[in-house]
C-alpha positions, 0 to 999 in steps of 0.5 A, spaced: 482 750 336 487 746 332 481 744 328 479 750 326 486 753 324 487 748 320 480 749 316 481 756 316 489 755 313 485 750 307 480 755 306 486 760 305 490 755 300 484 754 297 482 762 295 489 762 293 489 756 289 482 759 285 486 766 286 491 763 281 487 759 277 483 765 275 489 769 273 492 765 269 497 767 265 498 764 258 506 765 255 506 765 248 513 764 244 514 769 239 519 768 233 520 773 229 526 776 226 533 779 226 533 783 232 535 789 227 529 789 223 523 793 222 519 786 224 522 784 230 520 792 232 513 790 230 514 784 235 516 789 240 510 793 239 505 787 238 507 784 245 505 790 248 499 791 245 497 784 246 499 785 254 494 790 255 489 788 251 488 781 256 489 784 261 497 780 262 493 774 261 497 773 255 505 775 255 509 774 249 516 772 250 520 775 243 525 771 239 530 773 235 530 769 228 535 768 223 528 769 217 522 765 215 525 759 213 528 758 220 521 760 222 517 754 219 523 749 220 522 750 228 515 747 228 518 740 228 521 741 234 517 746 238 510 745 242 505 749 246 503 756 244 509 758 239 507 763 235 511 765 229 512 769 222 513 768 215 510 769 208 504 764 206 508 761 200 513 758 205 507 754 209 506 751 202 512 749 200 514 746 207 508 742 206 509 740 199 517 739 201 519 743 195 524 749 194 528 751 200 524 745 203 527 739 199 527 734 203 525 737 210 518 735 209 515 734 216 508 731 219 509 737 223 508 742 217 501 739 216 498 742 223 500 749 222 495 754 222 494 762 220 492 767 226 493 774 223 496 778 218 502 783 219 505 788 214 507 786 207 514 786 205 513 792 200 518 794 194 520 801 193 524 803 187 526 809 190 529 815 185 532 821 187 528 827 184 535 830 181 535 823 177 529 825 173 526 818 173 519 817 174 518 810 170 521 803 169 524 805 163 527 812 166 532 807 169 536 806 164 543 808 165 542 810 172 546 807 178 542 803 183 543 800 189 540 793 190 544 791 196 546 784 197 542 778 200 536 780 202 529 779 199 529 787 197 536 785 193 533 779 189 527 782 188 530 788 185 534 784 180 529 780 179 524 786 176 530 789 173 530 782 169 523 782 167 523 789 165 528 788 160 533 793 165 539 787 166 546 790 164 542 797 163 543 800 169 549 801 173 549 797 180 552 801 185 557 797 190 554 800 197 551 797 203 544 798 203 545 801 210 548 808 207 543 809 201 540 815 203 547 819 204 549 816 197 542 818 194 544 825 197 550 826 195 549 824 188 553 817 188 547 813 187 540 815 183 536 811 186 536 804 191 530 798 191 529 796 199 523 791 201 520 793 208 513 795 211 511 802 208 512 807 211 519 804 211 524 809 215 529 810 210 524 812 204 522 817 210 529 820 211 530 819 203 524 823 201 524 828 207 532 830 206 533 829 198 526 828 195 524 822 191 519 819 187 517 811 189 516 808 182 509 805 180 508 799 177 504 798 171 498 793 172 503 789 167 508 789 171 505 787 177 502 782 173 509 779 171 512 779 177 507 774 179 507 778 187 501 781 190 499 788 189 499 794 195 497 800 194 502 806 199 497 811 199 498 818 197 502 823 202 505 816 205 512 820 204 513 827 203 512 830 197 508 824 194 501 827 191 498 820 188 498 813 190 503 808 189 502 802 186 507 796 187 508 789 190 508 786 196 510 779 200 504 778 204 506 776 211 502 773 216 502 770 224 502 762 225 501 757 230 500 750 230 494 746 232 498 745 239 495 752 241 488 752 244 482 755 240 481 760 246 487 762 246 487 763 239 481 766 239 483 771 245 490 773 241 487 774 235 481 779 238 487 782 242 490 783 236 485 786 231 482 790 237 489 793 238 490 795 231 487 802 231 492 804 237 498 800 234 497 804 228 497 811 231 504 809 234 507 806 228 503 807 221 505 801 218 500 797 222 495 801 218 497 798 212 493 792 215 486 790 214 481 784 214 481 784 207 489 781 207 486 774 209 486 772 203 493 772 202 493 766 206 494 760 203 492 754 208 487 753 214 486 758 220 486 756 227 479 755 229 480 759 235 482 765 230 476 763 225 471 764 231 473 770 231 473 772 223 467 770 224 463 774 229 465 780 226 464 778 219 470 777 215 471 773 209 474 767 208 476 763 203 473 756 201 479 752 204 479 757 210 
Protein backbone atom coordinates (compact mmCIF):
# COMPACT_ATOMS: atom_id res chain seq x y z
CA UNK A 1 0.00 0.00 0.00
CA UNK A 2 2.78 2.35 1.00
CA UNK A 3 4.71 1.54 -2.18
CA UNK A 4 1.65 2.25 -4.33
CA UNK A 5 1.17 5.60 -2.55
CA UNK A 6 4.80 6.50 -3.09
CA UNK A 7 4.58 5.58 -6.77
CA UNK A 8 1.43 7.68 -7.06
CA UNK A 9 3.07 10.66 -5.36
CA UNK A 10 6.16 10.28 -7.54
CA UNK A 11 4.00 10.20 -10.71
CA UNK A 12 2.09 13.28 -9.59
CA UNK A 13 5.36 15.17 -8.96
CA UNK A 14 6.67 14.14 -12.39
CA UNK A 15 3.48 15.36 -14.06
CA UNK A 16 3.64 18.62 -12.15
CA UNK A 17 7.28 19.16 -13.11
CA UNK A 18 6.66 18.47 -16.80
CA UNK A 19 3.64 20.81 -16.76
CA UNK A 20 5.76 23.54 -15.15
CA UNK A 21 8.51 23.15 -17.74
CA UNK A 22 5.91 23.09 -20.55
CA UNK A 23 4.62 26.46 -19.35
CA UNK A 24 8.01 27.91 -18.46
CA UNK A 25 7.86 31.66 -18.44
CA UNK A 26 10.65 33.77 -19.90
CA UNK A 27 11.06 37.08 -18.14
CA UNK A 28 12.47 40.04 -20.00
CA UNK A 29 13.56 43.38 -18.57
CA UNK A 30 12.62 46.20 -20.95
CA UNK A 31 14.46 49.45 -20.32
CA UNK A 32 12.94 52.36 -22.19
CA UNK A 33 12.71 55.98 -21.10
CA UNK A 34 11.31 58.35 -18.46
CA UNK A 35 7.85 57.34 -17.25
CA UNK A 36 6.38 60.60 -18.57
CA UNK A 37 7.58 59.98 -22.15
CA UNK A 38 5.80 58.46 -25.13
CA UNK A 39 8.53 55.80 -25.29
CA UNK A 40 7.62 54.53 -21.83
CA UNK A 41 3.98 54.36 -22.96
CA UNK A 42 5.13 52.34 -25.99
CA UNK A 43 6.84 49.96 -23.56
CA UNK A 44 3.53 49.47 -21.73
CA UNK A 45 1.76 48.73 -25.03
CA UNK A 46 4.54 46.43 -26.22
CA UNK A 47 4.58 44.45 -22.94
CA UNK A 48 0.87 43.75 -23.29
CA UNK A 49 1.23 42.78 -26.97
CA UNK A 50 4.13 40.39 -26.27
CA UNK A 51 2.27 38.79 -23.37
CA UNK A 52 -0.79 38.20 -25.57
CA UNK A 53 1.26 37.23 -28.62
CA UNK A 54 3.19 34.52 -26.76
CA UNK A 55 0.29 33.27 -24.59
CA UNK A 56 2.13 34.66 -21.54
CA UNK A 57 5.24 32.52 -22.16
CA UNK A 58 7.20 35.78 -22.40
CA UNK A 59 6.53 38.56 -19.91
CA UNK A 60 8.21 41.95 -19.99
CA UNK A 61 8.98 43.99 -16.91
CA UNK A 62 9.22 47.67 -17.72
CA UNK A 63 12.00 49.77 -16.22
CA UNK A 64 12.16 53.55 -16.34
CA UNK A 65 15.41 55.05 -17.58
CA UNK A 66 17.08 58.44 -17.80
CA UNK A 67 17.75 57.98 -21.49
CA UNK A 68 19.40 56.09 -24.31
CA UNK A 69 23.01 56.52 -23.15
CA UNK A 70 22.19 55.00 -19.73
CA UNK A 71 20.43 52.09 -21.46
CA UNK A 72 23.59 51.26 -23.43
CA UNK A 73 25.90 51.73 -20.42
CA UNK A 74 23.86 49.24 -18.37
CA UNK A 75 24.80 46.45 -20.79
CA UNK A 76 28.08 46.25 -18.83
CA UNK A 77 26.37 44.83 -15.75
CA UNK A 78 23.20 43.23 -17.15
CA UNK A 79 22.89 39.55 -17.98
CA UNK A 80 20.14 37.28 -19.33
CA UNK A 81 17.19 38.86 -21.14
CA UNK A 82 17.94 42.58 -21.01
CA UNK A 83 16.15 44.51 -23.78
CA UNK A 84 16.65 48.25 -24.18
CA UNK A 85 15.84 51.00 -26.65
CA UNK A 86 18.36 53.38 -28.16
CA UNK A 87 19.21 55.03 -31.49
CA UNK A 88 21.44 52.60 -33.49
CA UNK A 89 24.17 55.24 -33.81
CA UNK A 90 24.77 55.11 -30.03
CA UNK A 91 25.66 51.41 -30.20
CA UNK A 92 28.23 52.24 -32.85
CA UNK A 93 29.64 55.11 -30.76
CA UNK A 94 29.78 52.90 -27.64
CA UNK A 95 31.79 50.27 -29.49
CA UNK A 96 34.22 52.88 -30.75
CA UNK A 97 34.50 54.65 -27.37
CA UNK A 98 33.51 57.90 -29.07
CA UNK A 99 31.52 61.04 -28.10
CA UNK A 100 29.55 60.40 -24.89
CA UNK A 101 31.28 57.00 -24.57
CA UNK A 102 34.81 58.43 -24.69
CA UNK A 103 37.07 56.42 -22.32
CA UNK A 104 34.06 54.23 -21.43
CA UNK A 105 34.40 51.43 -23.97
CA UNK A 106 33.70 47.89 -22.71
CA UNK A 107 33.86 44.36 -24.24
CA UNK A 108 30.14 43.89 -23.50
CA UNK A 109 29.25 46.54 -26.09
CA UNK A 110 30.42 44.10 -28.80
CA UNK A 111 27.76 41.65 -27.60
CA UNK A 112 24.83 44.02 -28.31
CA UNK A 113 22.44 42.70 -30.96
CA UNK A 114 19.43 44.37 -32.62
CA UNK A 115 15.90 42.94 -32.43
CA UNK A 116 13.43 45.30 -34.15
CA UNK A 117 12.81 48.99 -34.91
CA UNK A 118 10.25 50.96 -32.90
CA UNK A 119 8.79 54.41 -33.76
CA UNK A 120 11.46 56.99 -34.63
CA UNK A 121 12.05 60.34 -32.93
CA UNK A 122 10.49 62.56 -35.58
CA UNK A 123 11.24 66.27 -35.98
CA UNK A 124 8.19 68.55 -36.09
CA UNK A 125 8.51 72.27 -36.88
CA UNK A 126 5.00 73.46 -35.97
CA UNK A 127 3.84 76.94 -37.03
CA UNK A 128 0.45 78.48 -36.28
CA UNK A 129 -1.82 79.24 -39.22
CA UNK A 130 -1.99 82.79 -37.86
CA UNK A 131 1.79 83.20 -38.40
CA UNK A 132 1.39 82.50 -42.13
CA UNK A 133 4.73 80.62 -42.15
CA UNK A 134 4.94 77.84 -44.76
CA UNK A 135 8.70 77.22 -44.95
CA UNK A 136 11.94 77.71 -42.98
CA UNK A 137 12.75 81.09 -44.51
CA UNK A 138 9.40 82.36 -43.25
CA UNK A 139 10.44 81.73 -39.64
CA UNK A 140 12.68 84.82 -39.67
CA UNK A 141 11.49 87.39 -37.14
CA UNK A 142 9.03 84.94 -35.56
CA UNK A 143 8.90 83.72 -31.95
CA UNK A 144 9.76 80.05 -31.70
CA UNK A 145 9.74 77.70 -28.71
CA UNK A 146 12.56 75.16 -28.75
CA UNK A 147 12.34 73.85 -25.20
CA UNK A 148 15.42 72.92 -23.21
CA UNK A 149 17.77 69.96 -22.93
CA UNK A 150 15.81 67.50 -25.06
CA UNK A 151 16.87 65.93 -28.36
CA UNK A 152 14.24 68.07 -30.11
CA UNK A 153 15.59 71.29 -28.58
CA UNK A 154 19.20 70.54 -29.55
CA UNK A 155 18.23 69.35 -33.01
CA UNK A 156 15.96 72.38 -33.53
CA UNK A 157 18.80 74.76 -32.63
CA UNK A 158 21.11 72.86 -35.01
CA UNK A 159 18.64 73.29 -37.90
CA UNK A 160 18.16 77.01 -37.26
CA UNK A 161 21.94 77.42 -37.52
CA UNK A 162 22.22 75.13 -40.59
CA UNK A 163 19.51 76.97 -42.48
CA UNK A 164 20.77 80.50 -41.77
CA UNK A 165 18.24 81.42 -39.07
CA UNK A 166 20.54 81.63 -36.03
CA UNK A 167 19.92 84.97 -34.30
CA UNK A 168 17.07 85.73 -36.73
CA UNK A 169 14.25 84.17 -34.70
CA UNK A 170 13.16 85.07 -31.18
CA UNK A 171 13.51 82.08 -28.89
CA UNK A 172 10.66 81.91 -26.37
CA UNK A 173 11.45 81.23 -22.72
CA UNK A 174 8.50 78.88 -22.28
CA UNK A 175 8.49 75.22 -21.25
CA UNK A 176 7.63 72.81 -24.07
CA UNK A 177 4.76 71.46 -21.95
CA UNK A 178 3.10 74.90 -22.37
CA UNK A 179 3.61 75.02 -26.14
CA UNK A 180 -0.04 74.53 -27.15
CA UNK A 181 -1.58 77.21 -24.84
CA UNK A 182 1.27 79.61 -25.79
CA UNK A 183 0.53 79.00 -29.48
CA UNK A 184 -3.21 79.47 -29.01
CA UNK A 185 -2.84 82.79 -27.16
CA UNK A 186 -0.32 84.14 -29.66
CA UNK A 187 2.59 84.18 -27.21
CA UNK A 188 4.59 82.13 -29.74
CA UNK A 189 4.35 81.65 -33.51
CA UNK A 190 5.58 78.09 -33.48
CA UNK A 191 7.37 75.32 -31.60
CA UNK A 192 9.78 72.50 -32.31
CA UNK A 193 9.20 69.04 -30.92
CA UNK A 194 10.68 65.58 -31.49
CA UNK A 195 8.66 62.48 -30.78
CA UNK A 196 7.06 59.61 -32.57
CA UNK A 197 4.31 60.72 -34.90
CA UNK A 198 1.47 61.44 -34.51
CA UNK A 199 2.80 63.54 -31.59
CA UNK A 200 0.12 64.28 -28.94
CA UNK A 201 1.07 67.99 -28.61
CA UNK A 202 0.95 68.45 -32.40
CA UNK A 203 -2.45 66.72 -32.59
CA UNK A 204 -3.73 69.10 -29.92
CA UNK A 205 -2.23 72.20 -31.59
CA UNK A 206 -3.59 71.23 -35.02
CA UNK A 207 -7.08 70.57 -33.67
CA UNK A 208 -7.34 73.63 -31.41
CA UNK A 209 -5.23 76.36 -33.06
CA UNK A 210 -4.67 75.29 -36.67
CA UNK A 211 -1.05 74.69 -37.68
CA UNK A 212 1.32 74.02 -40.55
CA UNK A 213 3.99 71.39 -39.90
CA UNK A 214 6.89 72.47 -42.13
CA UNK A 215 8.33 70.17 -44.77
CA UNK A 216 12.08 70.11 -45.34
CA UNK A 217 13.59 70.24 -48.82
CA UNK A 218 15.82 67.42 -50.08
CA UNK A 219 18.87 69.66 -49.57
CA UNK A 220 17.87 70.48 -46.00
CA UNK A 221 17.37 66.79 -45.18
CA UNK A 222 20.79 66.01 -46.66
CA UNK A 223 22.43 68.83 -44.69
CA UNK A 224 20.88 67.59 -41.43
CA UNK A 225 22.65 64.19 -41.84
CA UNK A 226 19.55 62.57 -40.35
CA UNK A 227 17.21 59.89 -41.68
CA UNK A 228 14.39 61.04 -43.98
CA UNK A 229 10.87 60.30 -42.75
CA UNK A 230 7.50 60.99 -44.38
CA UNK A 231 4.51 61.93 -42.22
CA UNK A 232 1.56 60.86 -44.39
CA UNK A 233 -1.17 63.33 -45.40
CA UNK A 234 -4.07 63.38 -42.96
CA UNK A 235 -1.94 62.55 -39.90
CA UNK A 236 -2.85 65.93 -38.37
CA UNK A 237 -5.99 68.04 -38.71
CA UNK A 238 -5.78 70.25 -41.82
CA UNK A 239 -2.75 68.42 -43.23
CA UNK A 240 -3.53 67.86 -46.91
CA UNK A 241 -0.13 66.66 -48.14
CA UNK A 242 2.77 64.48 -46.99
CA UNK A 243 5.35 66.16 -44.75
CA UNK A 244 9.03 65.44 -45.47
CA UNK A 245 11.03 65.67 -42.28
CA UNK A 246 13.95 64.04 -40.47
CA UNK A 247 14.12 61.45 -37.76
CA UNK A 248 16.41 59.67 -35.36
CA UNK A 249 15.70 55.94 -35.67
CA UNK A 250 15.16 54.00 -32.43
CA UNK A 251 15.64 50.24 -32.15
CA UNK A 252 15.07 47.60 -29.46
CA UNK A 253 18.36 45.82 -28.69
CA UNK A 254 19.43 42.93 -26.50
CA UNK A 255 22.72 41.03 -26.06
CA UNK A 256 24.09 37.63 -27.05
CA UNK A 257 22.94 36.42 -23.59
CA UNK A 258 19.42 36.05 -25.02
CA UNK A 259 18.83 32.63 -26.59
CA UNK A 260 18.02 32.37 -30.29
CA UNK A 261 14.60 30.88 -29.51
CA UNK A 262 13.62 33.71 -27.17
CA UNK A 263 14.82 36.36 -29.65
CA UNK A 264 12.89 34.65 -32.45
CA UNK A 265 9.67 34.34 -30.42
CA UNK A 266 9.88 37.93 -29.16
CA UNK A 267 10.56 39.36 -32.65
CA UNK A 268 7.78 37.29 -34.22
CA UNK A 269 5.31 38.35 -31.50
CA UNK A 270 6.23 42.00 -32.06
CA UNK A 271 5.68 42.03 -35.83
CA UNK A 272 2.56 39.86 -35.66
CA UNK A 273 1.07 42.21 -33.04
CA UNK A 274 1.91 45.38 -34.94
CA UNK A 275 -1.51 45.72 -36.58
CA UNK A 276 -3.32 45.58 -33.23
CA UNK A 277 -0.67 47.86 -31.70
CA UNK A 278 -1.31 50.37 -34.50
CA UNK A 279 -5.09 50.20 -34.00
CA UNK A 280 -4.64 51.18 -30.36
CA UNK A 281 -1.86 53.78 -30.85
CA UNK A 282 -1.14 55.19 -34.31
CA UNK A 283 2.60 55.76 -33.75
CA UNK A 284 3.16 52.01 -34.35
CA UNK A 285 1.87 52.43 -37.92
CA UNK A 286 5.02 54.40 -38.73
CA UNK A 287 7.19 51.28 -38.35
CA UNK A 288 7.88 48.83 -41.17
CA UNK A 289 10.44 46.18 -42.16
CA UNK A 290 12.30 48.69 -44.37
CA UNK A 291 13.46 50.38 -41.15
CA UNK A 292 15.84 47.45 -40.58
CA UNK A 293 18.10 49.42 -42.93
CA UNK A 294 18.62 51.87 -40.03
CA UNK A 295 20.34 49.17 -37.91
CA UNK A 296 24.10 49.79 -38.09
CA UNK A 297 25.34 46.68 -36.25
CA UNK A 298 24.49 42.96 -36.07
CA UNK A 299 20.94 41.64 -35.72
CA UNK A 300 20.41 38.86 -33.16
CA UNK A 301 20.51 35.44 -34.91
CA UNK A 302 17.06 34.56 -33.48
CA UNK A 303 15.53 37.76 -34.84
CA UNK A 304 17.39 37.22 -38.10
CA UNK A 305 15.73 33.81 -38.46
CA UNK A 306 12.33 35.52 -38.35
CA UNK A 307 13.38 38.16 -40.91
CA UNK A 308 14.64 35.48 -43.27
CA UNK A 309 11.32 33.61 -42.94
CA UNK A 310 9.33 36.69 -43.97
CA UNK A 311 11.77 37.67 -46.75
CA UNK A 312 12.91 40.97 -45.23
CA UNK A 313 15.90 42.71 -46.82
CA UNK A 314 18.93 42.75 -44.53
CA UNK A 315 22.14 44.70 -45.03
CA UNK A 316 25.42 42.80 -45.47
CA UNK A 317 26.70 43.56 -41.95
CA UNK A 318 23.62 41.91 -40.42
